[in-house]
N, C-alpha and C positions, 0 to 999 in steps of 0.2 A: 470395520470400515463403514462409514456413514454413506448410505446410498443416495442421499440428497445431492451430493456433488460428484456422483459417479457417472461416467459415460460408458455405456456398453457399446463397444465398437465392433465386436465379432460379427454381429448380424448386419452391420452396415455394408452397403455396396461401396466400391471404390468411387471416390469423388469427394465433393464438398458437402458438408453437413453443418447445420447451425443449431446451437444449444443456448438456452438462456437460463441463468441462475440468479438468485438474490442473496445478498449478504445483508443480514439484519441483526437486531439486538441479540437474537438467539445464538447466532454465530459468535458474536463478541463474548457472550457469557460462556459458551462451551469451550472457547479457546483461552479463557481467562486473560483477555486483553485489557489490562488495567488502565492503560493510557487512553483507550477508546471507550467512551461512555455510551455511544449509540452509533448505529450504522444504517444507512439506506443506500446500498450500492447495487447497481445492476451489473451483471456479468454476462457478456456476450462471448461465446466461444465459437470460432469457425474452425472446424476440423476437416482437414484434407486427409483422406485415407488412400494409401497406395499399398501395393503388395509388400513393400519393404519398410515403410515407416508411416507414422501418423504425425502430421504437422498441426499444432494447435496454436491459434492466434487468439489471445485474450484481450478483451476490451472491458475495463472496469471503469464505471463512472457513477458518481453520486456524492454523498456527503457522509462524513463521520463526525461525531460529536467529540470534541476535545476540550480539555481544560486550558484556558488561557494562562500562559506563564506570567503575564503581567498582573491580571486582576483575579485569577482563579475562578472565573465564571465560565460556564460552558458556552461554546460557540460551534457553529457548523463549518467544517473545513471541506471545501470542494476537493475532490480527487478525480484524476483522469489518468488511467494507466493503460498502456499498450505493451504487451509482452508476447513473446513467441517461445514455443517449446516444441522440440522434436522428440518423438518416442520411436526408437529404432527397434526393429524386430531381430536384428542380427546380433546374436550373443557373442560372436567371435570378434566383432569390430566394436568393442565398447569404447566410448569416448570419455575423456576426463572433463569435458565441458559441462558446466551446470545447466546449459540450455539443451543438452542432448542426453536423454535417458534411454536405458535399454529395457525392453519388456520381454518377458518370457513368451515362448510360443504357446504356453498353457494359459496365458492371461486372456480374459475375454472382456474385461472392463478396465477402465482407468479412472482412479480416484484423484480428482484435482483439488480436493479440499486443502491439503497441505500447501500447494502452490498458491492458492488464493490467499491463505494466511500470510505467506511470505510476501506476496505482491502488496498486500494491504499494509503490512507493518513497514516495509521498506519505502512506501510512498508517503509516510507521515513526515511532515516537515520537522527539521531540527528545532526551529524556533516556532513555538505554537502560541500565536497571539492573534487577536482580532486584527483585521486589515486596517481598521481606523481606531485610533486610541479613544475616540469619542464613544465607541461602542462598549468600552469597559465600564461605563456607568460613572455618574458624577461623583459619587462618594469615593470610588476607587481612584479616580483621577486626582481629587483633592488630596487624598492620602499619599499618593505617589509624589505629587508636587511638594507636599509638606516635608517629606523626608529626602527629597532629591537635594543633593548638595551642589551649590554653585561651584563651578570650576575656579579654583584658586590658583593664582600664579605662583609657581615655585621659584623662589629667588635664585636658586642654583642655575636656572636656565637663562637668566637675564644676561649673563656674559655671552652666551651664544647669539643673542639677538643683535649684538653689536658687531658681529663678524660680517664683513662684506667682501 
């Protein structure tokens, strides 16, 4: 267990507690995130401790370096993620929800590294492209336009154009 992303809650008093973490290039390398080339993400965790559960509110914001699907150049993708997780101390009432986990009474700390990994990967866009095609670079734009085929009319659909 990496202590960098571990929250020791056993010594905390009941109430609200704030923790800050950073996700950087080291995190990306350690988790072998091949689609992410770089990361500068700030993680803010607000932990509410009660006698029966821990409620964690995650706020991740920053940029990750991705490869553009259009031109294959690196670009910075802004991300902003807000997630909530509840850690229950009651082993008898285990939940099937992925947002509620059960901790043992012997646990004294909570490692959030795996959850940060999941939040980050799930926040990546399906289509990874520069926001503006002009940012892809002139050479790449020319290359794309040279190989883009103009839409040709399919004569089989001409019959349907006459239906009124």
